[in-house]
N, C-alpha and C positions, 0 to 999 in steps of 0.2 A: 464035545466040540459043538459050539454054538454058531449059528449063521448070523452075522451082523446085519443082514438085510431083512431079517424076520423082526416083526414088531411084537413086543410083549404087551398084549392088550390090558393086562392087569395093571400095568403102570400108567395107562391112559384113562383109567376110571377116575371120575371126580369123586371128591370126598365131602362128607358133611351135608350142609344145607344146599349147596350146589347140586349134589347128586340127587337130593330129594325133589328139587325143582325140576331137574331134568327128567327124572322118573315120572313125575306128574304130568309134564308136558307130553312125553312119549306116550303114556297111558291114554291121555285125552285124544292125541292124534291117532292112535290105533283104533279107539272107539269110533271116531268120526269116520276114518276110512272104512271100517266094517259096516257101519250103517249106510254110507254112501253106496258101498258095493251091494248090499242087501236091496236098497232102494232101486238101484239100476237093474238088478236081476228081476225085481217084481215089475217095474215099468216096461221093461222090454219083453216081458213074458217068459223069460228064462227061469223065473222063480215060480212059475205056475206048478211045476212038479214038486218043488220044495213046499209050497203052500198046501197042495193036495196031500203030501205026506204028513205035514203037521196037523192039518185040520180035518183029514179024512175026507 
């Protein structure tokens, strides 16, 4: 018994070249967000503990 209100996400995935472009854009966006978060932590001092752990 299937629920008609549930979305099958496998049917929504893009195929071929469009999927590659989407994947590349998503990967770039994830990297940018990660670096912004790291930078914000360091600038605000919250990254001091992380830097101390990394660099002794």
